[in-house]
Residue, then its C-alpha position, 0 to 999 in steps of 0.5 A: m682538689f681545689s687550686k689557687l689562682a695566683k700566678v707566678a710572675h716569670a713571664a710577666f717579668a720577661v714581657a716587662c724586660g722586653a718592653a724596657l729594651l724597646g725605649t720608645s715603648a716604655g717612655a710612650a707608656n709613661a708619657a700616657g699618665p698614670p695606668v688605668i685600673g678597675g675591676g679585671s685588671g691584672i696586677v703584679i704583688d711583690n714581683q712574685f705574683e699575678c692577680t686580678v683587681t676585683t673592684i676599685g672605689h672609695d671607703n668612707a674615710g676617702r681612701l682609694v681602696g681595692l679588692t683582690a684575692g687573700h692569696c695573692g698578698d699579705p699586708g705590706a705587699q707592693v702593687y704593680a700595675e701589669s699593664d705598665r710595671g715602668a709606673g712603679t708602685i701603685g699601692h699596697f696591701v693593707y689587709s688580708n684575710h686568708d679565711l675568706d681568701y680576700a685582700v685590701i689594696e690601698f692605691d696611690p690616687a696620684s698613681v692610677i686612674p680608677v675605672n668602673r669598666v675593664g674589657n666587658v664587665t662594668i661594675a655599678g654596685v655590689g650586691g648579693p650572692a648568684s643563685f641558680p640558674s643566674i648567668v654570671c661573668k668575670e674579667g680576668r687578667t689571664t682568660g679575660n671575659t667568660c661567662g657560665i651559670a651559677w650553681g650556687d652555694v652548694f655546701q650551704t656555707n653562706i660564704e661562697t658560690w660555685n660557678q661554671m666559668c672558665v678560670v686559670e692561674g692570674d685570675s685570683g680576684a677577678p670580679v664576678v658579676v650579674g649584669n653590672t652588679l658585682v657579686g663575688m670574686v674568683n678564687a679556685y677552681l675545682a680540679v681542672a682549669c677551665f672544666g671544673p667549677e670556679v669557687g669564689t667568696n661573695m661580695s656580701t660575706i666580704m663586705d659585711d666582714i670588712n664593715g664588721r673590722g672597720g679600718a681600710g675598705a669600711g663603707y666601700l663604694p665602687i667608682 
């Protein structure tokens, strides 16, 4: 049994409400400028789900775009930074592929500060899928930085890679890297969180689909 990893956002809203009651803290967050967003940042979608940004950068039309898991939202869904809900909407979903389970987000350049490093993961480029026995790591909004062995393309789908990393709800979309090369995203786990293998779509598969389709995200390059 595969479990998708978007997280219902009730807990985040409780935290956000608590911060709002501390007026000084909320004001300080807004005064600090736009939220910092990169691969590994937590986002809230349509006040319903919490997920993780895979990566952020520009497409061949100069749009500031990012990726996350497709089950996190559909076109038109509004995106907020989990770190600063008071900043308002920072972007919206423009495309969602439920077969490959990835989505393209167009960010408002005036509403975010894009970065290539969040936590312990730096994204310097995009590469092919990990194969056994590579060590892969991810940065998720729920479980942070975890690493494990890549089992590879277990069923020879040419679409997904299985990895032995700890992931739980909210980590959907988290970047999967080998070193500083983005090779995939977190989409689901098998059977038991943080015990069963993580299964994620390969970045090479995602980019082939985006570039073949055209539009937002085509020609994507990370920050």
